[in-house]
C-alpha positions as CSV (number, residue, x, y, z in Angstrom):
1,X,0.0,0.0,0.0
2,X,1.2,3.5,-0.8
3,X,1.9,6.0,1.9
4,X,-0.6,8.6,2.8
5,X,-1.1,11.1,0.1
6,X,0.1,14.6,0.9
7,X,-2.4,17.1,2.3
8,X,-3.8,19.2,-0.5
9,X,-4.9,22.8,-0.5
10,X,-8.5,23.5,-1.5
11,X,-8.9,23.5,-5.3
12,X,-9.0,27.1,-6.6
13,X,-12.2,28.5,-8.2
14,X,-12.1,28.0,-11.9
15,X,-12.9,30.7,-14.5
16,X,-16.5,30.6,-15.6
17,X,-15.5,29.7,-19.1
18,X,-13.8,26.5,-17.9
19,X,-17.1,25.4,-16.3
20,X,-18.8,26.1,-19.6
21,X,-16.2,24.3,-21.6
22,X,-16.4,21.2,-19.5
23,X,-20.2,21.1,-19.2
24,X,-21.8,18.0,-20.8
25,X,-23.7,20.2,-23.4
26,X,-20.7,22.4,-24.4
27,X,-20.5,22.8,-28.2
28,X,-17.6,21.2,-29.9
29,X,-16.4,24.5,-31.3
30,X,-16.0,25.9,-27.7
31,X,-14.2,22.8,-26.6
32,X,-11.9,22.9,-29.6
33,X,-11.0,26.5,-28.9
34,X,-10.2,25.6,-25.3
35,X,-8.1,22.7,-26.4
36,X,-6.1,24.9,-28.8
37,X,-5.6,27.5,-26.0
38,X,-7.4,30.3,-27.8
39,X,-9.9,31.2,-25.0
40,X,-9.2,34.4,-22.9
41,X,-8.7,32.6,-19.6
42,X,-5.8,32.4,-17.2
43,X,-3.0,29.9,-17.9
44,X,-3.8,27.8,-14.9
45,X,-7.4,27.3,-16.1
46,X,-6.2,26.8,-19.7
47,X,-3.9,24.0,-18.7
48,X,-6.6,22.4,-16.5
49,X,-9.1,22.5,-19.3
50,X,-6.7,21.0,-21.8
51,X,-5.8,18.2,-19.4
52,X,-9.5,17.3,-19.0
53,X,-10.1,17.6,-22.7
54,X,-7.4,14.9,-23.4
55,X,-10.3,12.4,-22.8
56,X,-12.9,14.4,-24.8
57,X,-15.4,12.4,-26.8
58,X,-14.3,14.2,-30.0
59,X,-11.1,12.9,-31.4
60,X,-10.3,16.3,-32.9
61,X,-10.7,18.1,-29.5
62,X,-8.6,15.4,-27.7
63,X,-5.8,15.7,-30.4
64,X,-5.8,19.5,-30.2
65,X,-5.4,19.4,-26.4
66,X,-2.7,16.7,-26.6
67,X,-0.8,18.8,-29.2
68,X,-1.1,22.0,-27.1
69,X,0.2,20.4,-23.9
70,X,3.0,18.7,-25.8
71,X,4.2,22.1,-27.1
72,X,4.0,23.7,-23.6
73,X,7.5,24.9,-22.6
74,X,8.8,24.6,-19.1
75,X,9.3,28.3,-18.9
76,X,5.6,28.8,-19.5
77,X,4.2,26.0,-17.3
78,X,6.5,26.2,-14.3
79,X,4.9,29.3,-12.7
80,X,1.7,27.3,-12.5
81,X,3.4,24.1,-11.4
82,X,5.3,25.9,-8.6
83,X,2.0,27.2,-7.0
84,X,1.3,25.4,-3.7
85,X,-2.3,24.9,-4.8
86,X,-1.4,23.4,-8.1
87,X,-3.7,20.6,-9.2
88,X,-2.1,17.2,-8.6
89,X,-3.4,16.1,-12.1
90,X,-1.2,18.8,-13.7
91,X,1.8,17.7,-11.7
92,X,1.2,14.1,-12.7
93,X,0.8,14.8,-16.4
94,X,4.0,16.9,-16.8
95,X,6.0,14.5,-14.6
96,X,5.2,11.6,-16.9
97,X,5.4,13.2,-20.3
98,X,9.2,13.5,-20.3
99,X,9.0,17.2,-21.4
100,X,10.8,18.5,-18.3
101,X,14.4,17.8,-17.2
102,X,16.9,18.9,-14.6
103,X,15.8,21.6,-12.2
104,X,12.4,21.8,-14.0
105,X,11.7,18.2,-13.3
106,X,13.0,18.5,-9.8
107,X,10.4,21.3,-9.2
108,X,7.6,18.8,-10.0
109,X,9.1,15.9,-8.1
110,X,9.7,18.0,-4.9
111,X,6.2,19.6,-5.0
112,X,4.2,18.6,-1.8
113,X,1.1,17.9,-3.9
114,X,2.6,15.5,-6.4
115,X,0.7,12.2,-6.0
116,X,2.4,9.1,-4.6
117,X,1.3,7.2,-7.7
118,X,3.3,9.6,-9.9
119,X,6.5,9.1,-7.9
120,X,5.9,5.4,-7.8
121,X,5.5,5.2,-11.6
122,X,8.7,7.2,-12.2
123,X,10.5,5.1,-9.6
124,X,9.7,2.0,-11.7
125,X,10.9,3.5,-14.9
126,X,14.3,3.7,-16.5
127,X,14.9,7.5,-16.6
128,X,18.1,7.8,-14.5
129,X,17.6,11.5,-14.0
130,X,14.1,11.1,-12.7
131,X,15.2,8.3,-10.4
132,X,18.1,10.4,-9.0
133,X,15.7,13.3,-8.3
134,X,13.1,11.1,-6.6
135,X,15.8,9.9,-4.1
136,X,16.3,13.5,-3.0
137,X,12.7,13.7,-1.8
138,X,13.5,11.9,1.4
139,X,10.4,12.7,3.3
140,X,8.2,11.1,0.7
141,X,10.4,8.0,0.5
142,X,10.4,7.5,4.3
143,X,6.6,7.9,4.5
144,X,5.9,5.6,1.5
145,X,7.3,2.1,1.8
146,X,6.1,1.2,-1.7
147,X,8.1,4.1,-3.2
148,X,11.2,3.0,-1.3
149,X,10.7,-0.6,-2.5
150,X,10.3,0.5,-6.1
151,X,13.5,2.5,-6.0
152,X,15.5,-0.2,-4.4
153,X,14.2,-2.9,-6.8
154,X,15.0,-0.8,-9.9
155,X,18.2,-1.8,-11.6
156,X,18.3,1.5,-13.4
157,X,18.8,3.5,-10.3
158,X,22.3,5.2,-10.6
159,X,25.0,4.2,-8.1
160,X,24.8,7.6,-6.4
161,X,21.1,7.3,-6.0
162,X,21.5,3.8,-4.6
163,X,24.0,5.1,-2.1
164,X,21.6,7.8,-0.9
165,X,18.8,5.2,-0.6
166,X,21.1,3.1,1.5
167,X,21.8,6.1,3.7
168,X,18.1,6.7,4.1
169,X,17.5,3.1,5.0
170,X,20.4,3.2,7.5
171,X,19.4,6.5,9.1
172,X,15.6,6.3,9.2
173,X,14.7,2.7,8.9
174,X,17.6,0.9,10.7
175,X,18.4,1.1,14.3
176,X,22.0,2.4,14.2
177,X,22.5,5.2,16.7
178,X,23.0,8.7,15.3
179,X,25.2,11.3,17.0
180,X,23.6,14.7,17.4
181,X,25.9,17.5,18.6
182,X,24.4,20.5,20.4
183,X,25.5,23.7,18.9
184,X,26.7,26.6,21.1
185,X,24.4,29.7,21.2
186,X,25.1,32.2,18.4
187,X,26.6,35.6,19.0
188,X,30.0,36.9,20.0
189,X,30.4,34.3,22.7
190,X,30.1,31.5,20.2
191,X,33.5,32.2,18.8
192,X,35.3,32.0,22.2
193,X,37.3,29.0,23.4
194,X,34.4,27.6,25.4
195,X,32.3,27.3,22.3
196,X,34.8,25.2,20.3
197,X,33.4,21.9,21.5
198,X,35.2,18.5,21.4
199,X,35.6,18.4,17.6
200,X,37.5,21.6,17.4
201,X,40.0,21.8,20.3
202,X,42.2,24.8,20.7
203,X,45.4,23.7,19.1
204,X,46.9,27.0,18.1
205,X,50.0,26.7,20.2
206,X,52.6,23.9,19.7
207,X,53.4,21.9,22.8
208,X,56.9,21.3,24.0
209,X,58.6,17.9,23.9
210,X,57.4,17.0,27.4
211,X,53.8,17.0,26.1
212,X,54.5,14.4,23.4
213,X,52.7,11.1,23.8
214,X,54.8,8.4,25.4
215,X,56.6,6.0,23.0
216,X,54.4,3.1,22.0
217,X,51.2,4.9,23.2
218,X,48.3,5.1,20.8
219,X,48.7,8.8,19.9
220,X,45.3,9.1,18.2
221,X,43.5,7.9,21.4
222,X,45.8,9.9,23.7
223,X,44.7,13.3,22.3
224,X,41.1,12.7,21.7
225,X,39.2,15.4,23.7
226,X,37.4,14.4,26.8
227,X,33.7,13.4,26.6
228,X,31.5,16.5,26.3
229,X,28.0,16.3,27.8
230,X,26.8,18.4,24.9
231,X,27.5,15.4,22.6
232,X,24.5,13.1,23.1
233,X,24.2,9.7,21.5
234,X,20.6,9.3,20.4
235,X,18.7,6.3,19.2
236,X,16.7,6.8,16.0
237,X,13.5,7.0,18.0
238,X,14.9,9.6,20.3
239,X,16.4,11.7,17.5
240,X,13.0,11.8,15.7
241,X,11.4,13.2,18.9
242,X,13.5,16.3,18.9
243,X,11.4,19.3,17.9
244,X,13.9,20.6,15.3
245,X,14.4,17.2,13.7
246,X,10.7,16.6,13.5
247,X,10.1,20.0,12.0
248,X,12.8,19.6,9.4
249,X,11.7,16.2,8.3
250,X,8.3,17.5,7.3
251,X,10.0,19.8,4.7
252,X,10.8,18.9,1.1
253,X,14.2,19.3,-0.4
254,X,13.6,22.9,-1.6
255,X,12.3,24.0,1.8
256,X,15.3,22.3,3.6
257,X,17.6,24.1,1.2
258,X,16.2,27.5,2.1
259,X,16.3,26.6,5.8
260,X,20.0,25.5,5.5
261,X,20.9,28.9,4.1
262,X,18.9,30.9,6.7
263,X,18.5,28.6,9.7
264,X,20.0,28.8,13.2
265,X,22.9,26.7,14.6
266,X,20.8,23.8,15.7
267,X,19.2,23.5,12.3
268,X,22.5,23.8,10.5
269,X,24.0,21.0,12.6
270,X,21.1,18.7,11.5
271,X,21.0,19.8,7.8
272,X,24.7,19.5,7.2
273,X,24.2,15.7,7.5
274,X,21.3,15.8,5.0
275,X,21.6,13.1,2.4
276,X,20.6,15.5,-0.3
277,X,23.8,17.3,-1.3
278,X,22.0,20.4,-2.4
279,X,20.8,20.8,1.2
280,X,24.0,20.0,3.0
281,X,26.0,22.2,0.7
282,X,23.6,25.1,1.3
283,X,24.5,25.0,5.0
284,X,28.0,26.1,4.0
285,X,26.4,29.2,2.3
286,X,24.7,30.3,5.5
287,X,26.0,33.8,6.3
288,X,25.7,33.1,10.0
289,X,28.1,30.2,9.9
290,X,31.0,30.5,12.4
291,X,34.5,29.2,12.2
292,X,33.8,27.0,15.2
293,X,31.0,25.3,13.3
294,X,33.3,24.8,10.3
295,X,35.8,23.1,12.5
296,X,33.0,20.9,13.9
297,X,31.7,20.0,10.4
298,X,35.3,19.2,9.3
299,X,35.6,16.7,12.1
300,X,32.2,14.9,11.4
301,X,32.4,11.4,10.0
302,X,28.7,11.3,9.0
303,X,28.8,14.1,6.5
304,X,29.1,13.7,2.8
305,X,32.6,13.8,1.4
306,X,31.6,16.8,-0.7
307,X,31.2,18.9,2.5
308,X,34.8,18.1,3.5
309,X,36.0,18.9,0.0
310,X,34.3,22.3,0.1
311,X,35.8,23.1,3.5
312,X,39.3,22.0,2.5
313,X,39.1,24.1,-0.7
314,X,38.1,27.3,1.1
315,X,41.2,29.3,1.9
316,X,39.5,31.5,4.5
317,X,38.3,28.5,6.5
318,X,41.6,26.6,6.3
319,X,43.4,29.6,7.7
320,X,42.1,28.4,11.1
321,X,44.4,25.8,12.6
322,X,41.5,23.8,14.2
323,X,39.9,23.3,10.8
324,X,43.1,22.0,9.3
325,X,43.6,19.5,12.2
326,X,40.0,18.3,12.0
327,X,40.3,17.7,8.2
328,X,43.5,15.8,8.6
329,X,42.2,13.6,11.4
330,X,38.9,12.9,9.6
331,X,39.3,9.5,7.7
332,X,36.6,10.6,5.2
333,X,38.7,13.6,4.0
334,X,40.4,12.6,0.7
335,X,44.2,12.4,1.3
336,X,44.8,14.4,-1.8
337,X,43.3,17.4,0.0
338,X,45.0,17.0,3.4
339,X,48.6,16.3,2.3
340,X,49.0,20.0,1.6
341,X,48.2,20.8,5.2
342,X,50.7,18.5,6.9
343,X,53.4,21.1,6.9
344,X,51.2,23.4,9.0
345,X,50.8,21.0,11.9
346,X,52.7,21.6,15.1
347,X,55.1,18.9,16.1
348,X,52.8,17.2,18.6
349,X,49.9,17.0,16.1
350,X,52.3,15.8,13.4
351,X,53.3,12.9,15.6
352,X,49.6,12.2,16.3
353,X,48.9,12.0,12.6
354,X,51.9,9.7,12.0
355,X,50.4,7.2,14.5
356,X,46.7,7.6,13.7
357,X,45.6,4.3,12.1
358,X,42.2,5.8,11.2
359,X,43.6,8.0,8.4
360,X,45.0,6.8,5.1
361,X,48.5,5.2,5.0
362,X,49.8,7.8,2.6
363,X,49.0,10.5,5.0
364,X,50.5,8.7,8.0
365,X,53.7,8.0,6.0
366,X,54.2,11.6,5.0
367,X,53.4,12.8,8.5
368,X,56.0,10.4,9.9
369,X,58.7,11.5,7.4
370,X,58.0,15.2,8.2
371,X,58.0,14.5,12.0
372,X,61.4,12.7,11.7
373,X,62.9,15.5,9.7
374,X,61.8,18.0,12.3
375,X,62.9,16.2,15.4
376,X,66.1,14.4,14.5
377,X,69.2,16.5,14.6
378,X,71.0,16.8,11.2
379,X,73.8,14.4,10.6
380,X,77.2,15.8,11.0
381,X,79.5,15.5,8.0
382,X,83.3,15.2,8.5
383,X,85.9,15.9,5.9
384,X,88.3,13.2,5.3
385,X,92.0,14.0,6.1
386,X,94.5,14.2,3.3
């Protein structure tokens, strides 16, 4: 059984001419004029009338309506399809015809009123673009087991879409605990040392030799920050009970994207983990984002690799020492991005990286070589006597 259909807004009042056209006794000439789009009525009413006339008893009228709708450009139709009160029949028609692509098709698929049957039909098809777009509508997938099953069973689903589907299954259907970090209050105090949190410790000063981990000790474990009561391990059930999480999960992709760019710290901490890349990347465009948050994001192991790539590629963010350390110590950060930062590490953090078995071997090897070159005295050279 499909999930519950989305709540719909009341149908708008139609133009009087539409009622006349669709009346049982409407003359064929009037119906033909409506099918061709020649009546002086608003576009939304024109499209609705043409959609109904696709099943007209007159073959000429049905053909004219079909031809008019087939010639409808996305630029013309999208203003109607974006309206919250758009008729689900219109969304269904334009989603199935194959006329729209890219962001235009995404607008239809993400619309709150698009019928479940429409998404299920697309999910069973072979259009890779449509399949990838459906996967970004997480709320509908979570609430509709049949849609989830159709996507998972479709061999045409691209690898990236299949990965996102697996993440949804893991995060919202499975029982694996999810870590939710409380974010410090925003404002001037948020940038102080106390707001840094466990993922972004203050490492600006290089410790002396006496502070180096003891030989043979697990350096990576030695320097992990102490447990922070603000870091709470929540089960899936508990996570879904948080007010912010529940509110966010009711939003579609477009709405979450807007919230990511305008939301507060708690909302950003949730949305940066979003499986839709367009949403998680939008968090990094939020003008209220702090350097402390960037360091926290750089240390997260449950964000998409693209988030770490964006942070590592931003020169302003990587000027902060804590961000650099977090990127290097995060096993999800591609080593091709972090190798360039090794030379900026203090001696103690360089030794830690050299012994951290969680990061790639190539990174550990370079850190070890750099640490040795810094700490071992240069070899003395003696001239041979003549």
